[in-house]
TIZA-141368 format. One record per atom (N, C-alpha, C): x, y, z. Coordinates in steps of 0.05 Angstrom, whole numbers, padded with zeros to 5 digits, always signed. Layout:
<kolkols>
XYZ...
</kolkols>
This chain:
<kolkols>
+00609-00021+00185+00583-00035+00184+00585-00060+00202+00571-00060+00224+00571-00082+00242+00556-00106+00229+00566-00131+00232+00552-00154+00222+00523-00156+00233+00519-00147+00258+00492-00149+00269+00473-00131+00254+00482-00107+00247+00465-00088+00231+00460-00099+00203+00481-00110+00191+00478-00121+00164+00458-00144+00164+00459-00161+00185+00440-00184+00186+00411-00173+00189+00408-00153+00204+00381-00141+00207+00372-00129+00180+00390-00115+00166+00384-00104+00140+00375-00125+00120+00391-00147+00119+00385-00169+00100+00358-00181+00107+00352-00185+00132+00326-00197+00139+00303-00179+00130+00305-00153+00135+00283-00135+00126+00282-00134+00095+00305-00133+00082+00306-00132+00053+00294-00157+00040+00297-00180+00053+00287-00204+00042+00257-00208+00048+00249-00199+00072+00221-00202+00080+00204-00179+00070+00217-00155+00066+00202-00131+00060+00179-00126+00078+00184-00133+00104+00164-00129+00125+00178-00129+00151+00176-00108+00166+00191-00105+00192+00181-00126+00212+00156-00132+00213+00145-00151+00232+00156-00179+00228+00155-00188+00202+00165-00215+00196+00195-00216+00200+00209-00195+00193+00238-00195+00197+00245-00196+00226+00230-00181+00243+00235-00181+00272+00231-00209+00283+00210-00223+00274+00205-00250+00284+00227-00269+00275+00236-00265+00251+00258-00282+00241+00284-00279+00257+00288-00254+00266+00313-00248+00282+00309-00251+00312+00285-00259+00320+00278-00262+00348+00281-00236+00363+00271-00215+00350+00271-00188+00362+00242-00177+00362+00238-00156+00378+00214-00141+00375+00218-00120+00353+00196-00109+00342+00199-00092+00319+00213-00065+00325+00208-00052+00348+00222-00027+00353+00252-00028+00353+00265-00048+00366+00294-00049+00364+00304-00053+00336+00289-00069+00320+00297-00074+00293+00296-00048+00277+00275-00033+00280+00272-00007+00266+00295+00012+00274+00303+00011+00299+00326+00028+00308+00352+00020+00295+00355-00006+00292+00380-00015+00279+00381-00007+00250+00359-00008+00236+00359+00000+00208+00364+00030+00206+00352+00046+00223+00357+00075+00222+00386+00081+00229+00398+00066+00247+00426+00070+00254+00444+00064+00230+00438+00042+00216+00453+00035+00192+00451+00056+00171+00427+00066+00167+00423+00087+00146+00438+00112+00154+00438+00119+00180+00453+00142+00189+00483+00139+00185+00494+00115+00191+00522+00111+00187+00530+00113+00158+00513+00103+00140+00519+00103+00112+00512+00129+00099+00494+00144+00111+00485+00170+00100+00467+00166+00076+00453+00144+00074+00435+00139+00052+00409+00127+00063+00388+00128+00047+00363+00115+00054+00362+00088+00040+00358+00067+00056+00358+00040+00046+00330+00030+00039+00310+00040+00052+00282+00030+00047+00263+00053+00042+00244+00048+00025+00221+00066+00021+00199+00055+00039+00189+00071+00057+00168+00063+00075+00142+00078+00067+00121+00063+00064+00095+00075+00058+00073+00059+00070+00048+00069+00067+00025+00054+00077+00022+00027+00063+00033+00025+00039+00030+00001+00023+00052-00020+00029+00072-00013+00045+00092-00032+00052+00120-00020+00051+00140-00038+00048+00168-00030+00049+00181-00040+00023+00198-00023+00011+00212-00031-00013+00241-00020-00011+00259-00033-00026+00287-00025-00026+00291-00001-00044+00308+00017-00035+00317+00039-00053+00339+00028-00070+00348+00044-00089+00370+00034-00106+00396+00030-00090+00403+00048-00071+00426+00041-00054+00422+00016-00037+00397+00012-00029+00391-00012-00013+00395-00038-00030+00387-00037-00055+00391-00060-00073+00421-00066-00077+00437-00045-00079+00466-00049-00082+00478-00061-00056+00469-00051-00033+00479-00061-00008+00471-00090-00003+00447-00098-00012+00438-00125-00006+00457-00146-00017+00466-00143-00042+00485-00163-00053+00511-00163-00037+00521-00139-00031+00547-00137-00017+00544-00148+00012+00521-00143+00024+00517-00152+00052+00516-00182+00053+00502-00194+00034+00501-00223+00034+00529-00235+00031+00545-00223+00013+00573-00233+00009+00590-00230+00034+00588-00207+00047+00603-00202+00071+00596-00220+00094+00570-00225+00097+00561-00243+00119+00569-00272+00113+00567-00280+00088+00575-00307+00081+00605-00311+00087+00621-00291+00080+00650-00292+00085+00656-00293+00115+00641-00277+00130+00644-00278+00159+00637-00305+00171+00616-00317+00161+00608-00344+00170+00629-00364+00163+00641-00362+00139+00662-00380+00131+00687-00376+00149+00693-00351+00156+00716-00346+00173+00712-00359+00201+00688-00356+00211+00682-00367+00238+00684-00398+00236+00673-00409+00215+00674-00438+00213+00702-00448+00210+00719-00434+00195+00747-00442+00191+00762-00440+00217+00758-00418+00232+00772-00415+00258+00764-00437+00277+00738-00444+00277+00729-00465+00295+00741-00492+00287+00743-00497+00261+00755-00522+00251+00784-00524+00259+00799-00502+00257+00827-00501+00265+00829-00507+00295+00811-00495+00310+00811-00499+00339+00806-00528+00346+00789-00542+00330+00783-00570+00335+00805-00589+00323+00824-00577+00309+00846-00593+00297+00838-00604+00270+00817-00593+00258+00808-00604+00232+00819-00589+00208+00835-00568+00213+00847-00552+00191+00872-00539+00202+00886-00525+00184+00911-00512+00191+00935-00526+00180+00958-00519+00189+00984-00530+00181+00997-00544+00204+01005-00569+00201+01019-00584+00222+01048-00589+00213+01067-00577+00226+01095-00581+00220+01106-00605+00236+01117-00624+00222+01126-00649+00234+01156-00652+00229+01172-00655+00250+01200-00662+00247+01203-00692+00248+01222-00702+00232+01226-00731+00233+01255-00739+00228+01264-00758+00243+01290-00770+00238+01288-00788+00214+01309-00792+00198+01307-00809+00174+01295-00836+00179+01300-00848+00202+01290-00875+00207+01259-00876+00207+01247-00854+00214+01218-00853+00215+01206-00855+00187+01222-00848+00167+01212-00848+00139+01211-00876+00127+01224-00895+00140+01226-00922+00129+01200-00938+00133+01187-00934+00156+01163-00951+00162+01141-00935+00175+01147-00919+00195+01127-00905+00211+01111-00885+00194+01125-00866+00182+01110-00845+00167+01095-00856+00143+01105-00876+00127+01089-00886+00105+01063-00898+00114+01061-00908+00138+01036-00918+00148+01019-00897+00161+01032-00878+00175+01018-00859+00191+01006-00836+00175+01022-00825+00156+01013-00801+00142+00987-00806+00126+00985-00828+00110+00960-00832+00095+00936-00835+00114+00940-00848+00137+00917-00852+00156+00909-00825+00167+00928-00808+00174+00922-00781+00185+00908-00764+00164+00918-00764+00140+00906-00747+00119+00878-00757+00112+00873-00782+00114+00846-00793+00109+00826-00782+00130+00835-00781+00155+00817-00771+00177+00814-00741+00177+00837-00727+00171+00837-00698+00173+00847-00687+00146+00831-00689+00125+00841-00681+00098+00847-00651+00095+00837-00634+00112+00841-00605+00109+00865-00595+00125+00879-00613+00140+00903-00605+00154+00926-00610+00134+00942-00588+00129+00965-00591+00111+00989-00599+00128+01002-00620+00120+01026-00631+00134+01051-00619+00122+01068-00608+00139+01094-00597+00130+01115-00615+00143+01127-00633+00128+01146-00653+00138+01175-00642+00135+01189-00641+00158+01216-00630+00158+01236-00651+00169+01255-00659+00153+01275-00678+00163+01294-00664+00182+01296-00674+00207+01314-00662+00227+01328-00685+00243+01353-00680+00250+01366-00699+00267+01351-00700+00294+01351-00723+00307+01337-00725+00332+01346-00705+00353+01373-00700+00356+01381-00681+00376+01371-00652+00372+01364-00646+00347+01355-00619+00340+01325-00615+00345+01310-00637+00348+01281-00634+00349+01270-00622+00375+01281-00629+00399+01270-00616+00423+01270-00586+00422+01292-00574+00413+01293-00545+00410+01273-00535+00390+01270-00549+00368+01250-00541+00347+01222-00542+00358+01216-00561+00376+01190-00562+00389+01186-00539+00408+01206-00533+00424+01204-00512+00444+01201-00484+00431+01213-00480+00408+01211-00454+00394+01187-00452+00375+01173-00474+00372+01149-00474+00354+01155-00479+00325+01180-00486+00318+01186-00491+00290+01170-00516+00281+01168-00536+00298+01151-00560+00292+01132-00564+00316+01111-00579+00311+01092-00586+00332+01094-00614+00341+01104-00631+00324+01108-00660+00330+01135-00668+00320+01148-00686+00334+01174-00696+00325+01176-00726+00328+01188-00739+00309+01194-00768+00311+01224-00771+00313+01232-00783+00336+01261-00783+00343+01270-00811+00350+01296-00815+00347+01309-00840+00356+01317-00836+00385+01305-00852+00403+01310-00850+00431+01334-00867+00439+01347-00861+00462+01340-00841+00482+01349-00813+00473+01335-00793+00484+01340-00765+00478+01332-00748+00501+01344-00725+00504+01336-00707+00525+01310-00693+00518+01288-00702+00529+01262-00691+00523+01250-00677+00547+01267-00665+00563+01257-00651+00587+01237-00629+00580+01214-00629+00594+01193-00610+00589+01175-00617+00566+01180-00639+00552+01164-00648+00530+01150-00675+00537+01131-00682+00521+01117-00708+00524+01129-00727+00504+01138-00750+00513+01150-00771+00495+01134-00797+00497+01128-00808+00474+01114-00834+00474+01128-00852+00453+01136-00876+00462+01149-00894+00444+01128-00906+00425+01135-00906+00399+01116-00916+00379+01126-00942+00366+01152-00948+00368+01162-00973+00357+01188-00981+00371+01194-01007+00372+01219-01017+00381+01230-01036+00360+01253-01030+00350+01264-01045+00327+01288-01063+00336+01289-01086+00324+01312-01104+00328+01336-01095+00311+01359-01104+00318+01383-01099+00303+01386-01120+00281+01393-01111+00257+01399-01130+00235+01426-01121+00224+01439-01140+00210+01465-01133+00197+01460-01130+00167+01471-01108+00157+01470-01103+00128+01497-01112+00116+01496-01131+00097+01520-01143+00086+01521-01139+00056+01545-01137+00045+01547-01139+00015+01535-01166+00007+01519-01166-00015+01504-01190-00023+01522-01214-00027+01547-01210-00034+01565-01232-00039+01583-01239-00015+01577-01227+00008+01593-01233+00032+01586-01261+00041+01606-01276+00051+01600-01304+00061+01578-01305+00081+01576-01285+00099+01555-01286+00119+01527-01283+00108+01525-01272+00083+01499-01268+00071+01486-01294+00064+01501-01316+00064+01490-01342+00058+01474-01354+00082+01477-01342+00105+01463-01351+00129+01436-01337+00131+01417-01352+00144+01391-01340+00149+01392-01320+00172+01409-01327+00191+01414-01309+00214+01444-01308+00219+01452-01285+00230+01481-01281+00234+01486-01277+00264+01502-01295+00277+01509-01290+00305+01527-01266+00308+01523-01251+00328+01538-01226+00331+01568-01231+00332+01576-01254+00343+01604-01259+00344+01618-01262+00317+01602-01268+00296+01613-01271+00270+01622-01245+00257+01614-01222+00270+01621-01196+00259+01648-01187+00269+01661-01202+00287+01685-01193+00300+01707-01187+00279+01718-01162+00281+01740-01153+00264+01732-01148+00235+01706-01149+00229+01697-01143+00202+01700-01112+00196+01706-01104+00171+01706-01075+00165+01677-01064+00167+01675-01041+00179+01649-01030+00186+01644-01003+00172+01620-01000+00162+01612-00975+00149+01590-00962+00167+01593-00936+00172+01574-00922+00190+01570-00893+00181+01549-00881+00193+01546-00852+00192+01558-00841+00217+01567-00816+00218+01579-00805+00242+01560-00808+00266+01570-00816+00289+01553-00821+00312+01536-00797+00320+01546-00772+00315+01531-00748+00324+01506-00744+00308+01502-00757+00285+01478-00754+00270+01454-00765+00285+01456-00789+00296+01436-00801+00313+01449-00814+00337+01458-00798+00356+01474-00808+00378+01460-00829+00395+01434-00827+00398+01419-00846+00415+01421-00874+00404+01415-00878+00378+01416-00904+00366+01444-00914+00362+01462-00896+00355+01490-00903+00350+01502-00913+00376+01497-00899+00398+01508-00908+00424+01498-00935+00433+01472-00940+00429+01460-00965+00437+01472-00988+00420+01475-00983+00394+01485-01003+00376+01514-01012+00384+01531-00992+00388+01559-00999+00395+01561-01011+00422+01543-01002+00441+01543-01014+00468+01535-01043+00466+01516-01050+00449+01507-01078+00446+01530-01095+00435+01544-01084+00415+01566-01100+00403+01589-01103+00423+01595-01082+00438+01617-01084+00458+01610-01105+00480+01584-01104+00488+01575-01123+00508+01579-01152+00499+01575-01156+00472+01579-01183+00461+01608-01189+00455+01626-01171+00461+01654-01175+00456+01662-01172+00427+01647-01156+00412+01653-01152+00384+01666-01125+00380+01688-01125+00367+01702-01100+00360+01702-01098+00330+01693-01075+00320+01691-01071+00291+01710-01049+00282+01722-01053+00260+01740-01033+00249+01725-01015+00229+01723-00989+00236+01708-00970+00219+01725-00964+00195+01715-00973+00171+01730-00970+00147+01721-00946+00130+01695-00939+00133+01684-00917+00118+01662-00903+00134+01658-00877+00129+01636-00862+00139+01621-00849+00116+01594-00847+00120+01577-00835+00100+01560-00814+00113+01551-00794+00098+01535-00772+00109+01506-00779+00114+01497-00801+00102+01469-00809+00105+01468-00839+00106+01445-00849+00115+01443-00879+00117+01439-00891+00089+01427-00876+00071+01424-00887+00044+01452-00889+00031+01469-00868+00035+01496-00870+00024+01511-00892+00038+01506-00896+00063+01520-00918+00078+01513-00945+00065+01487-00949+00059+01480-00975+00046+01493-00977+00018+01497-00955+00005+01510-00956-00021+01539-00966-00018+01552-00957+00003+01579-00966+00008+01580-00995+00016+01560-01004+00030+01558-01033+00037+01555-01049+00011+01537-01040-00007+01533-01054-00032+01558-01054-00049+01575-01034-00045+01600-01032-00060+01622-01050-00048+01615-01064-00026+01634-01082-00014+01654-01069+00005+01648-01045+00014+01667-01031+00032+01665-01041+00060+01646-01057+00067+01643-01067+00094+01614-01073+00100+01608-01080+00125+01581-01085+00133+01572-01063+00153+01547-01064+00161+01537-01045+00180+01515-01058+00197+01512-01050+00221+01490-01059+00238+01469-01036+00239+01444-01042+00231+01424-01021+00228+01398-01031+00241+01378-01013+00241+01352-01020+00251+01337-01036+00231+01319-01053+00241+01304-01071+00223+01289-01057+00201+01278-01033+00207+01262-01020+00186+01278-01012+00162+01305-01010+00164+01321-01003+00141+01320-01025+00120+01314-01049+00128+01313-01071+00108+01290-01067+00089+01271-01049+00095+01249-01043+00077+01259-01029+00052+01283-01016+00054+01294-01002+00031+01303-01022+00009+01315-01045+00018+01323-01066+00001+01339-01058-00024+01361-01042-00021+01376-01034-00044+01391-01058-00056+01395-01058-00082+01408-01079-00096+01437-01082-00085+01445-01106-00081+01473-01111-00072+01476-01112-00042+01454-01109-00027+01455-01110+00002+01437-01132+00012+01447-01148+00030+01431-01169+00043+01428-01162+00072+01403-01163+00082+01397-01158+00110+01392-01184+00124+01405-01189+00147+01401-01214+00161+01397-01207+00191+01377-01221+00204+01374-01218+00233+01399-01223+00248+01404-01207+00269+01429-01210+00285+01421-01224+00311+01433-01246+00316+01428-01261+00340+01449-01256+00361+01442-01261+00386+01461-01256+00408+01460-01229+00419+01442-01212+00410+01438-01185+00422+01408-01182+00428+01402-01169+00450+01374-01165+00458+01365-01136+00455+01383-01118+00447+01378-01090+00446+01355-01084+00426+01337-01066+00434+01316-01056+00416+01319-01026+00414+01318-01016+00390+01321-00987+00385+01293-00975+00384+01289-00955+00401+01262-00943+00404+01260-00918+00387+01237-00916+00373+01229-00892+00358+01206-00880+00374+01209-00854+00380+01189-00841+00397+01177-00817+00382+01153-00810+00391+01140-00785+00381+01141-00765+00404+01148-00740+00398+01150-00719+00417+01130-00697+00411+01120-00684+00432+01104-00660+00429+01106-00644+00454+01096-00620+00454+01096-00603+00478+01075-00613+00498+01076-00602+00522+01057-00610+00542+01029-00601+00536+01026-00580+00519+01000-00570+00511+00999-00568+00481+00997-00591+00467+00997-00591+00438+00971-00580+00427+00972-00571+00402+00947-00563+00389+00930-00588+00384+00904-00584+00379+00887-00607+00373+00897-00624+00350+00907-00611+00329+00916-00626+00305+00941-00642+00312+00959-00630+00329+00983-00645+00337+00976-00668+00356+00957-00663+00374+00949-00684+00393+00937-00708+00377+00922-00701+00356+00909-00723+00340+00931-00740+00327+00952-00728+00317+00973-00744+00304+00988-00761+00325+00994-00749+00348+01008-00764+00369+00991-00788+00378+00965-00784+00382+00948-00806+00390+00947-00828+00369+00945-00819+00343+00944-00839+00322+00970-00854+00320+00992-00841+00324+01018-00855+00323+01020-00875+00346+01010-00868+00369+01012-00886+00392+00993-00911+00387+00970-00906+00375+00952-00928+00370+00964-00948+00350+00979-00938+00331+00989-00955+00309+01017-00966+00316
</kolkols>
């Protein structure tokens, strides 16, 4: 049953007059009559009683009317949903993010995006920055938040924040009594870190900045995550140099102090393909604005 034939049937069934139904459908009466006869032939039933006194529905016609209205309404909803997905107003948006993006960027960005596009379901996937370009190219994610620099060849990259370096200290460490810590004061201090391969871009920049300042740190402990790393700092196992946004976590026993004598800024970027979906483009634009 073609939707066009069903719409013609519903119009005649509701008007019970071929002339009025044809006018409603912007047709002349003969083509409308042909469509009804075609529908009756396809179904093998008579849908209307025609007489000099007018038109009335047969019992099969009455059954079809309810079903036809439901089918057409569902078709209209399907069209509307497809068009909303095409405009970026619905669907599922898979977002990859490095842990650092969860400290400050995502808590501000996600509520703003959901407020503007409430029917888009966000699927947030934690991924190391080096893994995100491949995930974008294969379609596993549509948008990625990464710690730059990173090999983003063939992708579109936009920097959304630049963070200063701060030092995370055990709360009872002598340097924690200072408002700011000169980078030279870290020389030969025990150092707690995550393995460099987890976020090589930021790790490389951090160590390069310390080496440039003539600071050599002794790695005393490694942790699998940055939260675990801060736990080791709180336990007095050493200090760590981290991005400014990590101070938002504020775990007990850790003091964060601005690090002076270094000019390095750690960049957090948003990545997408060269031809993003409308919903992905909307998120990238919103991230860049904020």
